[in-house]
DSSP file (Angstrom, degrees, kcal/mol; ACC not computed):
  #  RESIDUE AA STRUCTURE BP1 BP2  ACC     N-H-->O    O-->H-N    N-H-->O    O-->H-N    TCO  KAPPA ALPHA  PHI   PSI    X-CA   Y-CA   Z-CA
    1    1 A M              0   0    0      0, 0.0     2,-0.5     0, 0.0    54,-0.2   0.000 360.0 360.0 360.0 136.6  -45.1   43.1   22.3
    2    2 A N  E     -A   54   0A   0     52,-1.9    52,-2.6     2,-0.0     2,-0.5  -0.935 360.0-157.4-115.4 129.8  -43.2   42.0   25.3
    3    3 A I  E     +A   53   0A   0     -2,-0.5     2,-0.3    50,-0.2    50,-0.2  -0.901  26.0 153.7-105.9 131.7  -40.1   43.8   26.5
    4    4 A R  E     -A   52   0A   0     48,-2.4    48,-2.9    -2,-0.5     2,-0.1  -0.980  48.3 -77.6-150.9 164.8  -37.6   41.8   28.7
    5    5 A Q  E     -A   51   0A   0     -2,-0.3    46,-0.3    46,-0.2    43,-0.1  -0.369  51.9-112.9 -65.1 137.6  -34.1   41.6   29.7
    6    6 A E        -     0   0    0     44,-3.1    44,-0.1    41,-0.3    -1,-0.1  -0.381  31.8-157.3 -67.1 148.2  -31.8   40.0   27.1
    7    7 A T    >   -     0   0    0     -3,-0.1     3,-2.9     1,-0.1     4,-0.4  -0.894  34.2 -99.9-122.8 157.7  -30.3   36.6   28.1
    8    8 A P  G >  S+     0   0    0      0, 0.0     3,-1.4     0, 0.0     4,-0.3   0.775 120.9  62.3 -51.7 -32.7  -27.2   34.8   26.8
    9    9 A K  G 3  S+     0   0    0      1,-0.2     4,-0.3     2,-0.1     3,-0.1   0.618  99.1  55.0 -73.0  -7.8  -29.4   32.7   24.5
   10   10 A D  G <> S+     0   0    0     -3,-2.9     4,-3.2     1,-0.1     5,-0.3   0.604  82.0  92.6 -88.3 -13.0  -30.6   35.7   22.8
   11   11 A Y  H <> S+     0   0    0     -3,-1.4     4,-2.4    -4,-0.4     5,-0.2   0.874  86.8  47.0 -56.0 -44.7  -26.9   37.0   21.9
   12   12 A D  H  > S+     0   0    0     -4,-0.3     4,-2.0     2,-0.2    -1,-0.2   0.934 115.7  43.4 -61.0 -46.3  -26.8   35.2   18.4
   13   13 A E  H  > S+     0   0    0     -4,-0.3     4,-2.6     1,-0.2    -2,-0.2   0.928 115.1  51.5 -69.7 -42.6  -30.3   36.5   17.3
   14   14 A V  H  X S+     0   0    0     -4,-3.2     4,-2.6     2,-0.2     5,-0.2   0.887 106.0  54.9 -61.4 -39.5  -29.5   40.1   18.7
   15   15 A Y  H  X S+     0   0    0     -4,-2.4     4,-2.2    -5,-0.3    -1,-0.2   0.962 113.4  40.4 -62.2 -46.2  -26.2   40.2   16.8
   16   16 A Q  H  X S+     0   0    0     -4,-2.0     4,-2.5     2,-0.2     5,-0.3   0.910 112.4  57.0 -66.2 -43.4  -28.1   39.5   13.5
   17   17 A L  H  X S+     0   0    0     -4,-2.6     4,-3.1     1,-0.2    -2,-0.2   0.944 111.2  41.6 -50.9 -54.5  -30.8   41.8   14.5
   18   18 A I  H  X S+     0   0    0     -4,-2.6     4,-2.4     1,-0.2    -1,-0.2   0.906 111.8  55.4 -64.9 -39.5  -28.4   44.8   15.0
   19   19 A K  H  < S+     0   0    0     -4,-2.2     4,-0.4    -5,-0.2    -1,-0.2   0.870 114.1  39.9 -61.4 -37.3  -26.5   43.9   11.9
   20   20 A S  H >X S+     0   0    0     -4,-2.5     4,-0.5     2,-0.2     3,-0.5   0.874 111.3  57.8 -79.0 -34.6  -29.7   44.1    9.8
   21   21 A A  H 3< S+     0   0    0     -4,-3.1     3,-0.3    -5,-0.3    -2,-0.2   0.904 115.2  37.3 -58.4 -39.5  -31.1   47.1   11.7
   22   22 A F  T >< S+     0   0    0     -4,-2.4     3,-1.3     1,-0.2    -1,-0.2   0.488  88.3  95.5 -88.8  -2.5  -28.0   49.2   10.8
   23   23 A A  T <4 S+     0   0    0     -3,-0.5    -1,-0.2    -4,-0.4    -2,-0.1   0.880 101.9  23.5 -65.2 -36.6  -27.4   47.8    7.3
   24   24 A A  T 3< S+     0   0    0     -4,-0.5    -1,-0.3    -3,-0.3    -2,-0.1   0.193  93.1 131.1-110.8  16.8  -29.3   50.7    5.6
   25   25 A A    <   -     0   0    0     -3,-1.3     3,-0.2     1,-0.1    -3,-0.1  -0.410  58.2-136.2 -70.1 142.8  -28.8   53.2    8.4
   26   26 A E  S    S+     0   0    0      1,-0.2     2,-0.7    -2,-0.1    -1,-0.1   0.943  97.0  38.2 -65.0 -44.8  -27.6   56.6    7.4
   27   27 A H  S    S+     0   0    0     -3,-0.0     2,-0.3     2,-0.0    -1,-0.2  -0.881  84.6 119.7-109.9 109.2  -25.2   56.9   10.3
   28   28 A R        -     0   0    0     -2,-0.7    -5,-0.0    -3,-0.2    -6,-0.0  -0.978  48.1-153.7-159.2 157.6  -23.4   53.6   11.0
   29   29 A D        -     0   0    0     -2,-0.3    -1,-0.1     0, 0.0    -2,-0.0   0.479  47.1-115.6-115.3 -10.1  -19.9   52.3   11.0
   30   30 A G  S    S+     0   0    0     -8,-0.1     3,-0.1   -11,-0.0     4,-0.1   0.417 100.0  82.6  88.5  -3.7  -20.8   48.6   10.3
   31   31 A T    >>  +     0   0    0      1,-0.1     4,-2.4     2,-0.1     3,-1.4   0.382  48.1 110.7-115.6   6.8  -19.5   47.4   13.8
   32   32 A E  H 3> S+     0   0    0      1,-0.3     4,-1.3     2,-0.2    -1,-0.1   0.820  79.8  52.2 -52.6 -33.9  -22.5   48.1   16.0
   33   33 A Q  H 3> S+     0   0    0      2,-0.2     4,-1.5     1,-0.2    -1,-0.3   0.814 111.1  50.7 -73.8 -27.2  -23.2   44.4   16.5
   34   34 A D  H <> S+     0   0    0     -3,-1.4     4,-2.5     2,-0.2    -2,-0.2   0.862 106.2  54.6 -72.2 -41.6  -19.4   44.0   17.5
   35   35 A L  H  X S+     0   0    0     -4,-2.4     4,-2.5     2,-0.2    -2,-0.2   0.856 106.5  49.1 -61.1 -37.8  -19.6   46.8   19.9
   36   36 A V  H  X S+     0   0    0     -4,-1.3     4,-2.0     2,-0.2    -1,-0.2   0.871 109.9  51.8 -66.9 -41.2  -22.6   45.2   21.8
   37   37 A A  H  X S+     0   0    0     -4,-1.5     4,-0.8     2,-0.2    -2,-0.2   0.924 113.6  45.7 -62.2 -42.0  -20.8   41.9   22.0
   38   38 A A  H >< S+     0   0    0     -4,-2.5     3,-1.1     1,-0.2     4,-0.4   0.947 110.3  54.2 -60.7 -49.4  -17.7   43.9   23.5
   39   39 A L  H >< S+     0   0    0     -4,-2.5     3,-1.4     1,-0.3     6,-0.2   0.814  96.7  62.5 -62.2 -30.9  -19.7   45.8   25.9
   40   40 A R  H 3< S+     0   0    0     -4,-2.0    -1,-0.3     1,-0.3    -2,-0.2   0.852 107.2  47.1 -57.7 -30.0  -21.4   42.8   27.4
   41   41 A K  T << S+     0   0    0     -3,-1.1    -1,-0.3    -4,-0.8    -2,-0.2   0.562  99.0  93.7 -82.1 -10.3  -17.9   41.8   28.6
   42   42 A S  S X  S-     0   0    0     -3,-1.4     3,-1.1    -4,-0.4   122,-0.0  -0.368  84.1-116.3 -95.1 165.2  -17.0   45.2   29.9
   43   43 A A  T 3  S+     0   0    0      1,-0.3    -1,-0.1    -2,-0.1    24,-0.1   0.673 113.3  65.1 -65.2 -18.8  -17.2   46.7   33.4
   44   44 A A  T 3  S+     0   0    0     -5,-0.1    23,-1.8    22,-0.1     2,-0.3   0.550  76.2 115.6 -80.6  -7.9  -19.6   49.2   32.0
   45   45 A F  E <   - B   0  66A   0     -3,-1.1    21,-0.1    -6,-0.2    -5,-0.1  -0.490  44.1-170.7 -73.6 125.7  -22.3   46.5   31.2
   46   46 A V  E >   -     0   0A   0     19,-0.6     3,-2.1    -2,-0.3    19,-0.3  -0.927   6.7-163.6-115.4  96.8  -25.6   46.8   33.1
   47   47 A P  E >  S+     0   0A   0      0, 0.0     3,-1.2     0, 0.0   -41,-0.3   0.822  88.6  60.7 -59.4 -27.6  -27.4   43.4   32.3
   48   48 A E  E 3  S+     0   0A   0      1,-0.3    55,-0.1   -43,-0.1    56,-0.1   0.755 104.0  51.8 -66.8 -19.2  -30.8   44.9   33.6
   49   49 A L  E <  S+     0   0A   0     -3,-2.1    16,-1.7    16,-0.2     2,-0.6   0.036  85.4  89.5-115.5  27.9  -30.5   47.6   30.8
   50   50 A S  E <   + B   0  64A   0     -3,-1.2   -44,-3.1    14,-0.2     2,-0.3  -0.918  64.2 172.6-112.2  99.5  -29.9   45.2   27.8
   51   51 A L  E     -AB   5  63A   0     12,-1.7    12,-2.3    -2,-0.6     2,-0.4  -0.745  24.6-157.6-112.7 154.9  -33.5   44.6   26.7
   52   52 A V  E     -AB   4  62A   0    -48,-2.9   -48,-2.4    -2,-0.3     2,-0.4  -0.908  12.3-140.1-120.4 152.7  -35.1   42.9   23.8
   53   53 A A  E     -AB   3  61A   0      8,-1.9     7,-2.5    -2,-0.4     8,-1.3  -0.951  20.1-159.8-108.4 134.6  -38.6   43.5   22.4
   54   54 A E  E     +AB   2  59A   0    -52,-2.6   -52,-1.9    -2,-0.4     2,-0.4  -0.944  13.2 175.7-114.4 134.7  -40.4   40.3   21.3
   55   55 A S  E >  S- B   0  58A   0      3,-3.1     3,-1.5    -2,-0.4    -2,-0.0  -0.952  72.8 -10.1-143.1 126.4  -43.3   40.2   18.9
   56   56 A G  T 3  S-     0   0    0     -2,-0.4     3,-0.1     1,-0.2    -1,-0.0   0.828 128.7 -56.2  61.0  28.9  -45.0   37.0   17.6
   57   57 A G  T 3  S+     0   0    0      1,-0.3     2,-0.3     0, 0.0    -1,-0.2   0.642 120.2  97.0  78.8  11.2  -42.2   34.9   19.2
   58   58 A R  E <  S-B   55   0A   0     -3,-1.5    -3,-3.1     0, 0.0     2,-0.4  -0.937  82.1 -99.0-130.0 156.5  -39.3   36.8   17.3
   59   59 A L  E     +B   54   0A   0     -2,-0.3    -5,-0.3    -5,-0.2     3,-0.1  -0.610  33.8 177.1 -78.7 130.1  -37.1   39.6   18.3
   60   60 A A  E     -     0   0A   0     -7,-2.5    24,-2.9    -2,-0.4     2,-0.3   0.675  61.7 -14.5-104.7 -20.8  -38.2   42.8   17.0
   61   61 A G  E     -BC  53  83A   0     -8,-1.3    -8,-1.9    22,-0.3     2,-0.3  -0.971  50.1-147.5-169.0 177.9  -35.6   45.2   18.7
   62   62 A H  E     -BC  52  82A   0     20,-2.4    20,-3.0    -2,-0.3     2,-0.4  -0.978   6.8-166.7-159.9 144.8  -32.9   45.6   21.2
   63   63 A I  E     -BC  51  81A   0    -12,-2.3   -12,-1.7    -2,-0.3     2,-0.4  -0.993   4.7-161.7-140.8 144.7  -31.5   48.5   23.4
   64   64 A L  E     -B   50   0A   0     16,-1.2    15,-2.6    -2,-0.4     2,-0.4  -0.999   6.5-175.5-130.2 125.1  -28.3   48.8   25.4
   65   65 A F  E     + C   0  78A   0    -16,-1.7   -19,-0.6    -2,-0.4     2,-0.3  -0.984  13.7 177.3-106.9 133.1  -27.5   51.2   28.2
   66   66 A T  E     -BC  45  77A   0     11,-1.9    11,-2.6    -2,-0.4   -21,-0.2  -0.892  31.4 -94.3-132.8 162.9  -24.0   51.1   29.6
   67   67 A E  E     + C   0  76A   0    -23,-1.8     2,-0.3    -2,-0.3    97,-0.3  -0.482  44.5 157.6 -78.7 144.0  -22.3   53.1   32.2
   68   68 A A  E     - C   0  75A   0      7,-2.1     7,-2.3    -2,-0.2     2,-0.4  -0.862  31.0-118.0-148.7-179.6  -20.2   56.1   31.6
   69   69 A K  E     -DC 162  74A   0     93,-1.9    93,-2.5    -2,-0.3     2,-0.6  -0.982   8.9-164.7-128.4 141.6  -19.0   59.2   33.6
   70   70 A V  E >  S-DC 161  73A   0      3,-2.4     3,-2.2    -2,-0.4     2,-0.5  -0.965  82.6 -40.7-119.0 113.1  -19.6   62.8   33.2
   71   71 A G  T 3  S-     0   0    0     89,-2.8    88,-0.1    -2,-0.6    91,-0.1  -0.637 126.7 -30.3  65.3-121.1  -16.9   64.4   35.5
   72   72 A Q  T 3  S+     0   0    0     -2,-0.5     2,-0.5    -3,-0.1    -1,-0.3   0.276 117.2 109.8-103.8   7.2  -17.1   62.1   38.5
   73   73 A D  E <   -C   70   0A   0     -3,-2.2    -3,-2.4    85,-0.2     2,-0.3  -0.711  68.9-128.8 -89.3 127.2  -20.9   61.3   38.0
   74   74 A I  E     +C   69   0A   0     -2,-0.5    36,-0.4    -5,-0.2     2,-0.2  -0.653  39.6 168.7 -75.9 131.4  -22.0   57.9   36.8
   75   75 A V  E     -C   68   0A   0     -7,-2.3    -7,-2.1    -2,-0.3     2,-0.3  -0.802  29.8-114.8-135.2 166.1  -24.3   58.3   33.8
   76   76 A L  E     -Ce  67 112A   0     35,-2.2    37,-2.3    -2,-0.2     2,-0.4  -0.854  15.6-152.2-110.3 157.2  -25.8   55.9   31.1
   77   77 A V  E     -Ce  66 113A   0    -11,-2.6   -11,-1.9    -2,-0.3     2,-0.9  -0.999  10.7-143.2-124.6 121.7  -25.1   55.9   27.5
   78   78 A L  E     +C   65   0A   0     35,-3.0    37,-0.5    -2,-0.4   -13,-0.2  -0.733  34.1 173.5 -80.1 109.1  -27.8   54.6   25.2
   79   79 A A  E     +     0   0A   0    -15,-2.6    -2,-0.1    -2,-0.9   -16,-0.1  -0.781  49.4   7.9-171.7 124.5  -26.0   52.8   22.5
   80   80 A P  E     -     0   0A   0      0, 0.0   -16,-1.2     0, 0.0     2,-0.6   0.707  55.7-172.7 -94.7 165.0  -27.1   51.1   20.3
   81   81 A L  E     -C   63   0A   0    -18,-0.2     2,-0.4    -3,-0.2   -18,-0.2  -0.969  20.7-174.9-109.4 115.6  -30.9   51.1   19.8
   82   82 A S  E     -C   62   0A   0    -20,-3.0   -20,-2.4    -2,-0.6     2,-0.4  -0.948  14.0-179.2-119.7 130.2  -31.7   48.5   17.1
   83   83 A V  E     -C   61   0A   0     -2,-0.4   -22,-0.3   -22,-0.2     5,-0.1  -0.997  35.1-111.7-130.1 132.9  -35.1   47.6   15.5
   84   84 A S    >>  -     0   0    0    -24,-2.9     3,-2.1    -2,-0.4     4,-0.7  -0.333  29.2-119.6 -62.1 137.7  -35.5   44.8   12.8
   85   85 A P  G >4 S+     0   0    0      0, 0.0     3,-0.8     0, 0.0    -1,-0.1   0.812 113.2  61.5 -50.1 -33.9  -36.4   46.3    9.6
   86   86 A K  G 34 S+     0   0    0      1,-0.2   -26,-0.1     3,-0.0    -2,-0.1   0.777 112.4  36.8 -64.4 -30.9  -39.6   44.4    9.6
   87   87 A F  G X4>S+     0   0    0     -3,-2.1     3,-0.9   -27,-0.2     5,-0.6   0.335  85.4 124.6-112.9   8.7  -40.7   46.2   12.7
   88   88 A Q  T <<5S+     0   0    0     -3,-0.8    -4,-0.0    -4,-0.7   -27,-0.0  -0.310  71.7  25.5 -65.6 153.2  -39.3   49.8   12.2
   89   89 A R  T 3 5S+     0   0    0      1,-0.1    -1,-0.2    -6,-0.0    -3,-0.0   0.735  94.5  99.0  62.5  30.4  -41.8   52.7   12.4
   90   90 A Q  T < 5S-     0   0    0     -3,-0.9    -2,-0.1     0, 0.0    -1,-0.1   0.123 104.5 -94.2-130.3  27.4  -44.2   50.8   14.6
   91   91 A G  T  >5S+     0   0    0      1,-0.0     4,-2.6     3,-0.0     5,-0.2   0.470  88.5 123.7  89.0   3.2  -43.2   52.3   18.0
   92   92 A V  H  ><S+     0   0    0     -5,-0.6     4,-2.0     2,-0.2     5,-0.2   0.956  76.9  47.5 -57.4 -51.8  -40.7   49.4   19.0
   93   93 A G  H  > S+     0   0    0      1,-0.2     4,-3.0     2,-0.2     5,-0.2   0.951 113.0  48.1 -60.1 -50.6  -37.7   51.7   19.5
   94   94 A T  H  > S+     0   0    0      1,-0.2     4,-2.9     2,-0.2    -1,-0.2   0.920 111.1  50.2 -53.5 -44.6  -39.8   54.2   21.6
   95   95 A A  H  X S+     0   0    0     -4,-2.6     4,-2.0     1,-0.2    -1,-0.2   0.892 111.5  49.5 -65.8 -33.3  -41.2   51.4   23.8
   96   96 A L  H  X S+     0   0    0     -4,-2.0     4,-2.3     2,-0.2    -2,-0.2   0.887 111.8  47.6 -70.7 -38.2  -37.6   50.1   24.3
   97   97 A I  H  X S+     0   0    0     -4,-3.0     4,-3.1     2,-0.2     5,-0.2   0.938 111.9  50.6 -61.4 -44.7  -36.4   53.5   25.3
   98   98 A R  H  X S+     0   0    0     -4,-2.9     4,-2.6    -5,-0.2    -2,-0.2   0.947 113.1  45.1 -62.0 -48.3  -39.4   54.1   27.7
   99   99 A E  H  X S+     0   0    0     -4,-2.0     4,-2.3     2,-0.2    -1,-0.2   0.910 112.2  52.4 -63.8 -47.4  -38.8   50.8   29.4
  100  100 A G  H  X S+     0   0    0     -4,-2.3     4,-3.0     1,-0.2    -1,-0.2   0.916 110.2  48.0 -47.9 -54.4  -35.0   51.4   29.7
  101  101 A H  H  X S+     0   0    0     -4,-3.1     4,-2.6     1,-0.2    -1,-0.2   0.885 110.6  51.9 -61.9 -39.6  -35.6   54.7   31.2
  102  102 A R  H  X S+     0   0    0     -4,-2.6     4,-2.3    -5,-0.2    -2,-0.2   0.936 111.1  44.7 -57.8 -47.8  -38.0   53.2   33.6
  103  103 A I  H  X S+     0   0    0     -4,-2.3     4,-1.8     2,-0.2    -2,-0.2   0.931 113.6  52.6 -60.5 -46.9  -35.7   50.5   34.8
  104  104 A A  H  <>S+     0   0    0     -4,-3.0     5,-2.0     1,-0.2     4,-0.2   0.918 108.5  50.4 -61.0 -42.6  -32.8   53.0   35.1
  105  105 A R  H ><5S+     0   0    0     -4,-2.6     3,-2.2     1,-0.2    -1,-0.2   0.962 109.6  49.1 -46.4 -58.5  -34.9   55.3   37.2
  106  106 A E  H 3<5S+     0   0    0     -4,-2.3    -1,-0.2     1,-0.3    -2,-0.2   0.774 109.7  53.6 -59.4 -29.2  -35.8   52.5   39.5
  107  107 A M  T 3<5S-     0   0    0     -4,-1.8    -1,-0.3    -3,-0.2    -2,-0.2   0.382 120.0-110.2 -86.0   3.5  -32.0   51.6   39.7
  108  108 A G  T < 5 +     0   0    0     -3,-2.2    -3,-0.2     1,-0.2    -2,-0.1   0.456  62.7 153.8  85.5   2.4  -31.2   55.2   40.7
  109  109 A Y      < -     0   0    0     -5,-2.0    -1,-0.2     1,-0.1   -34,-0.1  -0.317  28.8-160.4 -65.1 147.8  -29.4   56.4   37.5
  110  110 A R        +     0   0    0    -36,-0.4    40,-2.9     1,-0.3    41,-0.7   0.708  62.4  14.6-107.6 -29.1  -29.8   60.2   37.1
  111  111 A Y  E     - F   0 149A   0     38,-0.3   -35,-2.2   -37,-0.2     2,-0.4  -0.993  53.5-153.5-148.9 154.4  -29.0   60.8   33.4
  112  112 A S  E     -eF  76 148A   0     36,-1.9    36,-1.9    -2,-0.3     2,-0.3  -0.995  12.3-155.5-128.5 140.1  -28.7   59.1   30.1
  113  113 A L  E     -eF  77 147A   0    -37,-2.3   -35,-3.0    -2,-0.4     2,-0.3  -0.750  10.5-178.1-107.3 153.2  -26.7   60.2   27.1
  114  114 A V  E     - F   0 146A   0     32,-2.7    32,-2.6    -2,-0.3     2,-0.5  -0.985  21.7-156.0-149.2 147.6  -27.2   59.4   23.3
  115  115 A L  E     + F   0 145A   0    -37,-0.5     2,-0.3    -2,-0.3    30,-0.2  -0.947  60.1  94.8-117.8 105.8  -25.3   60.3   20.2
  116  116 A G  S    S-     0   0    0     28,-2.1    -2,-0.1    -2,-0.5   -37,-0.0  -0.914  70.8 -13.1-169.3-166.1  -28.0   59.9   17.5
  117  117 A S     >  -     0   0    0     -2,-0.3     4,-2.1     1,-0.2     3,-0.2  -0.195  42.8-150.1 -60.7 122.0  -30.7   61.5   15.3
  118  118 A E  T  4 S+     0   0    0      1,-0.2    -1,-0.2     2,-0.2    26,-0.0   0.515  98.9  47.8 -72.3  -4.1  -31.6   65.0   16.4
  119  119 A T  T  4 S+     0   0    0      2,-0.1    -1,-0.2     3,-0.1     4,-0.1   0.653 116.3  40.0 -99.3 -28.3  -35.1   64.4   15.1
  120  120 A Y  T >4 S+     0   0    0     -3,-0.2     3,-1.9     2,-0.1     4,-0.3   0.958 110.4  49.0 -81.8 -59.8  -35.8   60.9   16.7
  121  121 A Y  G ><>S+     0   0    0     -4,-2.1     5,-1.7     1,-0.3     3,-1.5   0.753 101.1  64.6 -72.5 -25.4  -34.3   61.0   20.3
  122  122 A P  G > 5S+     0   0    0      0, 0.0     3,-1.1     0, 0.0    -1,-0.3   0.755  90.1  67.4 -71.0 -14.1  -36.0   64.4   21.3
  123  123 A R  G < 5S+     0   0    0     -3,-1.9    -2,-0.2     1,-0.3    -3,-0.1   0.759 101.6  47.5 -71.1 -15.6  -39.3   62.7   20.9
  124  124 A S  G < 5S-     0   0    0     -3,-1.5    -1,-0.3    -4,-0.3    -3,-0.1   0.346 133.5 -91.1 -99.0   2.7  -38.3   60.6   24.0
  125  125 A G  T < 5S+     0   0    0     -3,-1.1     2,-0.2     1,-0.3    -2,-0.1   0.441  75.6 146.5 109.1   1.7  -37.1   63.7   25.9
  126  126 A Y      < -     0   0    0     -5,-1.7    -1,-0.3    22,-0.1    22,-0.2  -0.541  23.7-174.3 -75.6 138.2  -33.5   64.0   24.9
  127  127 A L  E     -G  147   0A   0     20,-2.6    20,-2.6    -2,-0.2     5,-0.1  -0.901  41.8 -67.1-125.8 156.7  -32.1   67.4   24.7
  128  128 A P  E >   -G  146   0A   0      0, 0.0     3,-1.2     0, 0.0    18,-0.3  -0.188  45.0-137.2 -48.4 128.1  -28.8   68.9   23.6
  129  129 A A  G > >S+     0   0    0     16,-2.5     3,-2.0    13,-0.3     5,-1.6   0.761  97.8  68.6 -55.0 -33.8  -26.3   67.7   26.2
  130  130 A A  G > 5S+     0   0    0     15,-0.4     3,-1.9     1,-0.3    -1,-0.3   0.827  85.6  71.2 -61.5 -33.8  -24.6   71.1   26.3
  131  131 A Q  G < 5S+     0   0    0     -3,-1.2    -1,-0.3     1,-0.3    -2,-0.2   0.595 100.9  45.8 -60.3 -12.4  -27.7   72.5   28.0
  132  132 A F  G < 5S-     0   0    0     -3,-2.0    25,-0.6    -4,-0.1    -1,-0.3   0.410 124.9 -99.1-106.9  -1.3  -26.8   70.5   31.1
  133  133 A G  T < 5S+     0   0    0     -3,-1.9    26,-2.4    -4,-0.3     2,-0.6   0.601  72.7 149.0  92.8  12.2  -23.2   71.5   31.2
  134  134 A I  B   < -h  159   0B   0     -5,-1.6    -1,-0.3    24,-0.3    26,-0.2  -0.709  49.1-124.2 -83.4 121.3  -22.0   68.3   29.6
  135  135 A Q        -     0   0    0     24,-2.2    26,-0.3    -2,-0.6    -1,-0.0  -0.380  22.6-123.4 -61.6 133.3  -18.9   68.8   27.5
  136  136 A I        -     0   0    0     24,-0.1     3,-0.1    -2,-0.1    -1,-0.1  -0.723  29.3-120.6 -79.1 123.6  -19.3   67.6   23.7
  137  137 A P    >   -     0   0    0      0, 0.0     3,-2.1     0, 0.0    -1,-0.0  -0.413  42.6 -84.6 -60.0 139.2  -16.6   65.0   23.0
  138  138 A D  T 3  S+     0   0    0      1,-0.3     0, 0.0    -2,-0.1     0, 0.0  -0.144 114.0  18.5 -47.1 135.0  -14.4   66.1   20.2
  139  139 A G  T 3  S+     0   0    0      1,-0.3    -1,-0.3    -3,-0.1    -3,-0.0   0.350  92.6 119.1  85.0  -7.8  -15.8   65.3   16.8
  140  140 A M    <   -     0   0    0     -3,-2.1    -1,-0.3     2,-0.0     2,-0.2  -0.791  68.3-119.6 -88.8 129.5  -19.4   64.8   17.9
  141  141 A P    >>  -     0   0    0      0, 0.0     3,-0.9     0, 0.0     4,-0.6  -0.503  17.1-132.6 -69.8 137.1  -21.9   67.2   16.4
  142  142 A E  G >4 S+     0   0    0      1,-0.2     3,-0.7    -2,-0.2   -13,-0.3   0.852 103.7  54.2 -61.7 -33.6  -23.6   69.3   19.0
  143  143 A A  G 34 S+     0   0    0      1,-0.2    -1,-0.2   -15,-0.1   -27,-0.1   0.770 111.0  46.1 -71.2 -23.1  -27.1   68.6   17.6
  144  144 A N  G <4 S+     0   0    0     -3,-0.9   -28,-2.1     1,-0.1     2,-0.7   0.436  94.0  80.5-102.0   4.3  -26.6   64.9   17.8
  145  145 A F  E <<  +F  115   0A   0     -3,-0.7   -16,-2.5    -4,-0.6   -15,-0.4  -0.908  65.2 163.7-110.5 107.4  -25.1   64.6   21.3
  146  146 A M  E     -FG 114 128A   0    -32,-2.6   -32,-2.7    -2,-0.7     2,-0.3  -0.797  24.7-161.4-130.5 167.1  -28.0   64.7   23.9
  147  147 A A  E     -FG 113 127A   0    -20,-2.6   -20,-2.6    -2,-0.3   -34,-0.2  -0.910   3.3-159.8-142.1 161.7  -28.9   63.9   27.4
  148  148 A I  E     -F  112   0A   0    -36,-1.9   -36,-1.9    -2,-0.3     2,-0.5  -0.983  22.8-126.6-143.5 134.0  -32.1   63.3   29.4
  149  149 A P  E     -F  111   0A   0      0, 0.0   -38,-0.3     0, 0.0   -39,-0.1  -0.699  18.1-165.3 -81.5 132.4  -32.5   63.6   33.2
  150  150 A L        +     0   0    0    -40,-2.9     2,-0.3    -2,-0.5   -39,-0.2   0.606  69.8  55.7 -92.8  -9.5  -34.0   60.3   34.4
  151  151 A Q  S >  S-     0   0    0    -41,-0.7     3,-1.0     1,-0.1     4,-0.1  -0.857  79.7-130.8-116.7 145.7  -35.0   61.6   38.0
  152  152 A E  T 3  S+     0   0    0     -2,-0.3     3,-0.2     1,-0.3     2,-0.1   0.856 115.2  39.3 -67.4 -30.2  -37.2   64.6   38.6
  153  153 A Q  T 3  S+     0   0    0      1,-0.1    -1,-0.3    -3,-0.0    -3,-0.0  -0.396  76.1 146.5-104.7  47.3  -34.5   65.8   41.1
  154  154 A A    <   -     0   0    0     -3,-1.0    -1,-0.1    -2,-0.1    -2,-0.1   0.791  44.6-149.5 -60.8 -24.2  -31.5   64.7   38.9
  155  155 A G        -     0   0    0     -3,-0.2    -1,-0.1    -4,-0.1    -4,-0.1   0.045  31.5 -43.8  73.8 166.5  -29.4   67.6   40.2
  156  156 A P        -     0   0    0      0, 0.0     2,-0.4     0, 0.0   -23,-0.1  -0.190  53.0-178.3 -64.7 158.3  -26.8   69.4   38.3
  157  157 A I        +     0   0    0    -25,-0.6     2,-0.3   -86,-0.0   -86,-0.1  -0.993   9.3 155.3-151.4 146.7  -24.2   67.7   36.2
  158  158 A S        +     0   0    0     -2,-0.4   -24,-0.3   -88,-0.3     2,-0.2  -0.967  25.1  74.1-166.8 155.2  -21.2   69.1   34.1
  159  159 A G  B    S-h  134   0B   0    -26,-2.4   -24,-2.2    -2,-0.3     2,-0.1  -0.639  75.9 -40.0 128.5-177.9  -17.9   68.0   32.8
  160  160 A A        -     0   0    0     -2,-0.2   -89,-2.8   -26,-0.2     2,-0.4  -0.463  55.6-115.5 -85.2 152.3  -16.3   65.8   30.2
  161  161 A V  E     -D   70   0A   0    -26,-0.3     2,-0.6   -91,-0.2   -91,-0.2  -0.709  19.7-163.7 -89.6 130.5  -17.7   62.3   29.2
  162  162 A S  E     -D   69   0A   0    -93,-2.5   -93,-1.9    -2,-0.4     2,-0.1  -0.961  15.7-161.6-120.2 108.6  -15.6   59.2   29.8
  163  163 A Y        -     0   0    0     -2,-0.6     2,-0.2   -95,-0.2   -95,-0.1  -0.413  33.4 -87.2 -84.8 163.2  -17.0   56.4   27.7
  164  164 A A    >   -     0   0    0    -97,-0.3     3,-2.5     1,-0.1     4,-0.3  -0.514  46.6-111.2 -64.9 141.3  -16.3   52.7   28.3
  165  165 A E  G >  S+     0   0    0      1,-0.3     3,-1.9     2,-0.2    -1,-0.1   0.735 112.1  73.0 -51.0 -31.0  -13.1   51.8   26.4
  166  166 A E  G 3  S+     0   0    0      1,-0.3    -1,-0.3     2,-0.2  -127,-0.1   0.676  86.3  65.4 -61.2 -15.2  -15.0   49.6   24.0
  167  167 A F  G <         0   0    0     -3,-2.5    -1,-0.3     1,-0.2    -2,-0.2   0.665 360.0 360.0 -76.8 -14.6  -16.5   52.8   22.4
  168  168 A R    <         0   0    0     -3,-1.9    -1,-0.2    -4,-0.3    -2,-0.2   0.544 360.0 360.0 -83.9 360.0  -13.1   53.8   21.2
C-alpha cells in the first residue's frame, strides 16, 4: 500500500470512494463527499493533509485533516476518514491516520480532533477531548468527541472549538 498526497486528478475517484465508504455507515449524513469538496476550497484546507491510500493501482482510502481553532490555538480536525468497502478491516484507515499524524507533527501542529467512533479512534491514541480542556460543541456526544496531542510537548489547550464554516 502506498500513501500519498491527494491531487486534483484524484478528486472524482475520491468523491465516489467517500460515497461508497459511508453508504452503509452507522453514523452518516450522506453528504460526506460534498463536505470534502467544499473543504478543499476553504481557508481551512491543508493540501499536505489530504491523503489517499493506493493498493493495486486503485484508491483504497482517503483522509482529510483541516484547520480549526480551540480558543485562539490552531488545531486540526480529522474529517472524514474513508476506506473503500473492499479494503475495510485491513489496516488502511489506521495507516492513513498514522501518516496524517506524522505529517502534521512535522508541520508543527499540536493537536488533532475527531468526532467519531469511541471504539475505533482510541486505537490511534484519541482520548475524550474534555480531558484536555476542550469544550464539547453543543449536540456532540462526549464519548465521540476526541483529541490527540501530536507533539510530545504539545502544551495545554482549552476553550471552545471553531470549525471551518463548511462543517455547518
